[in-house]
N, C-alpha and C positions, 0 to 999 in steps of 0.2 A: 316850593319856591317862594321867596320873599315878595311881599306886596309891591315893594319898590321896583323889583325886577319885572314883575308883571306889568306895571304901569309903563316902565321904560320900553318894554317890548311892544305894548300897545301903541306908544308914540311912534315907534319905528314902522309898525304895520300900517298905521294911519298915513304916514308919509309915503309909504310905498303905494298904497291903494289909491291915493289921491291922484297919482300921475300915471299909474299903470306899471311903473317901476321906480325904484328908489332914486332920489336925487343924491348927488355927491355929498358926502358929509364925513364926520369923524369916524363913524362906524362903517358906512357903506363904501366909502372910498377915502382912505386916510390922506392927510395933507402931504405925506411923504410920496404919494403917487405922482409920477411924472407923466405928462402927456407926450408920447413919442409917436412918430410916424409908424403906421402898421406895416411891417415887413415880415411876413411869416416865413419860417423855414419850410422846406419840403423834405421829403425822404423820411428817414427813421424818426419816429416819435419818441422823444424822451419826456415822459409825462409824469404828472402828479395829480392825484385826486385830492382837492383841497376843499371839499364840500363843507367841512366844519368851520371854514375860515371866518365867516361873518359872525357865527356864534362865539368863536374864540375871541374875536375882537370885542364883541359885546361884553364878554366876561372880563375884559381888561388885559388879555394876553397881548404881548408885544414880541417882535421877532428881531433877531440881531445877526450881524455878520459874524462869521467864525473868527477865532483867534483872540489874542489878548486885547487888541484895539477894537472892542465891540462897538458897533454903531447900529442904532435902531433903523430898520428898513421894512418897507411894506413887503408882505410875505411872498406874493407872486413875483415881484421884482427881484427879491432875494433868491428865490428858487431859480429864476432865469439867469441872473448874473453870477451867482456863486455856486450853483449846483448843476448847471447845464440843461435845465428843464426848458423845453420848447413847446409844451402842450399841457393843457389843464383839463381835467375831467370833473364833471359836476353832476350829482344825482338830483333828481326831481321827484317829489311825491305829489300825489293828486290833491288831497286836502289835509295837510298836516294839522294835527290837533294841538291847541293851546299856544303854540309858538310859530313864528314865521319861517323858521329854518327849513330849507329845501322846498319851499313853495316855489311857484313859477316866478314870483317877483324877486325872491331871494336869489334864485338861480340867475336871473337877468342881471342883478347887481354884480355878481361875481363874473359872469360871462362878459359883460361890458368892460370890466376892469382888465380881464385877460386880453380882450380884443385890442384895447388901447396899448397894451404892452407887446403886441405882436405875437401873442401866444395862440397856438392852435387850440381848438375846443372840441371836447367830446361831451355829449349830453347823455346821461345814463337814466333812462326811464325805468323806475321801479314798478309802476302801475299798482301802487298801493298808497295808503295814507301814512305808512311807516316803512321800516326796513323790510326789504324783500331779499331773500337768500334761499339756499336749498332747503332750509328747515321751515321757512314760512313764506308763503306767497298769498298774503291776506288781501282779498278783494276790497277795494275802497268802499267805505260805508254807503256812499250815495249810489253805488252800483250793485249793491247786494241783491236786490230783487229784480234786476233787469233780466229779461229773456235774452237768449244768446245773440240774436241779431242786433238788439239794442245795446248789448255789451260791446259788440264790435264797433258800433257807431260811437259809443262813449270813449273807447280807446282811441279811435281816429280823431275825435274832437279834442281830446286832451293833448295829443301830439300836435295837432294843428294849432291849438291855442298857445302852447309853449313855444313852438317854433316861430309863430307870427310875432309873439312878444320879443323874442330874440332878434328877429329881422328888423322890427321897428326900432330896437335899441342899437342897431348897427353891428350886432354880433352874428358871425356866420360859423356855425359848427361844421367841422370837417367829418365828424363821425357821430352817429346816433346809435346807442344801445337800445335794442328792443327787448326790455326786461333785464333784470339783474340776477345773475347766477340762476338761470332758469333750468337747472339740471333736472328737476322733477316737474317742470312746467311753470306756468304763471297764471295769475287770476284764478286760482284753484277754488272749487273743483272744475270749473268750466274748461280751463286750459291746462289740465293735468296731462302728464305724459301717458296716463291711462286712457286719455281721450285725444290721441295725437292729431286727428283731423281738425278738431276745434282749436287746439293749440296753434296749429299752422295757420288757420283762418285768422286768429287774433293777431298773430305775427304779421300776416299779410296786410291786415287793415292798418296797422301801425306803419308798415313799410310804405304803403301807398300814400298815407298822410304825410310822412316825412319827405318823400320825393316830390310831392306836390308843392311844398314850400321851398325846399332846397333840392333841386333836381340832382345836383352833384354830390350830395351828402352820401357817405358810405354807412350802410346799416350793418350792425353787428349782433349776432346771437351769442350770448355770453353764458358760459357754464363755469363751475368751479373745478378744482382738482385737475389741473392740466396734465397731470401724470397718469390719469386714469382713462385709457382708450375706450373702455366699454361704454361709459356714459356719453362720450362724444359720438361714437358710432351709432348708438341708439337714437340720439337726438337727430343727427343729420341724415340717418336712414329714413326717419319719419319725414324730414323735410324733402328728401328725394321722392318719397312715396306719394306725398300729398301736395306737392307743388309749392313748397316753402320758398319765399323770396328773401334773400339776404346777400350781402356783399363780402362779409368777413366772418371768420370764426374768432370769438373772444374767449380768453382763458383767465382764470384766477390761479395763482400759484403761491401757496404759503407752506414752504417745506417744513418749518419747525412744527407746525400743527400736525402735519402728516407723520413726521417722525414721532411726535409725542403720542399719537394714536397707535403706534407700533406697526404702521404700514410700510415703513422703510427704515433703514438704519442710519441714514445720513442725508443732509440736504443735497449733497452731490448726487446721490442715487435718485432722489426725487427729480432733480434737474435733468439728469440723463434720461429718465423715463419720459419726462415732459418733452424733451427735444425729439425723442423717438416718436412720440405721439404726434407732434407737430408735423414731422416729415410724412408720416403715414396719412394723416388727414389731408394734407395738401395734395398728395398723390391721388387719394381716393375721391375727394370732392372738388378738387381744382379751385379752392378758395384760399386767399391769404389769411394769415393768422396774426392776431394781436394779443399780447398779454395785457389785459385790461386792469389787472390788480396783481401786485406782488408785495411781499413784506417779510421782514425778519425781525426778531426781537431787538428793541432799541439799544440793548447793552451788547449787541454783537455787530457793530457797524462794519468791521472788516469782513466778517463772513457775508454780510449783506452786500457789500461792494463786490465780493468775489462771485456771489450768486448772480447779480445783475450782469457782471462782466461775462459770465458763462452764458447767460440767456441771450445776451446781445449778439453772441456768435451764432445763435440759432436763426432759422429762416423765418423771422417774424418782422412785422411792419413797425413794431414799437413796443415799449414797455411803460406801464403807468404804475408808479408807486402809490399805495393807498394811504392817504393822510400822512405824508412824511413830516409835516410841520408839527406833529404832536411830540411831546417829551414825556418820558416815563409812562405813567398809567393815566390815560385820559378816558374817562367813562368806561374803564375796563379794557381799553385798547392799549397794547404794550408793544406795538410794532412800528412806532414812529422812527423817523430818521433825524430827529433833532435831540440835542441835549442842552438843558438850560436855555431853551428857546433859540438855539443856534444850530446850524447844520453840522452833523457828524461826517465821518468819512463814508457813510453808507451810499451816498449818491455820487461818489467820485468817479464811478464808471461812466456816468453821463458826461462828465466834464472831459474825459479822455476821448469821447466819441465825437466831440464838436469839431 
């Protein structure tokens, strides 16, 4: 990273830390942002995870309305007005290294913006200093040597600190994810599925902390591969056995990845298997289901639209597209729903649902 970029980031971080959360500005809240009365929708969540947004703006990315008469527009407002999005999902890391992205302060900046636009909010706790997913659930550096009881307290304190910051900023989350794609556990090895009672205890510590700050918030346990019944039955059988507390089952669904691994022959088959899994889980565990992540290759917008349309017919509470505002290849991610920084047809299913 260039020294000039490092210095600019330090300036942003200093401004954030001085007040507890960032002030409005060209990066944190662009001038195109309109202050509107907060009137949030209810019912089906048509969501977008835009956690990269402040970083993209820092890098100079801008966003535009679709069609020939392109007009620059703030991204969340663009997603709301042109793509039918009514909810925003934001990841939070414990102590991100080197850069402010996905810190508590960065999350507050984006959540406050979403709140002002009347967008519903999901907070996605990774419980790591970096990416957490099925392949890695790396315990935060400051928590590495904690004994288990102290680790539970650290989890609760992190949830508490994050949600209090949001509350002070006037942002009210509707959902909280306790871990991200915790298919094989979280905060490993302490919270591995090989140690299910401890995994459930960690979950319950976060659950209690979230409900203390926002009693009406809905907590989600989120796994990947929504088409795979075995991993969901394993996890939620553990929750039944050890008294796990949660309000919703969360899923990721990336059909193209599953097809490329040779586990299905088409995205339609993946979607059908996912819908069958949703129905079985609801019957077995009596919990609603949310698709917390979905995505298709950026150069297949029509297929993506058809996938979302199909999944919206399932018995789910909502669907969140993962980082739709990206175009082409962004840090290796190629499943965005924008082209040339403007929305494609990928999210048209959301518009039809309004």
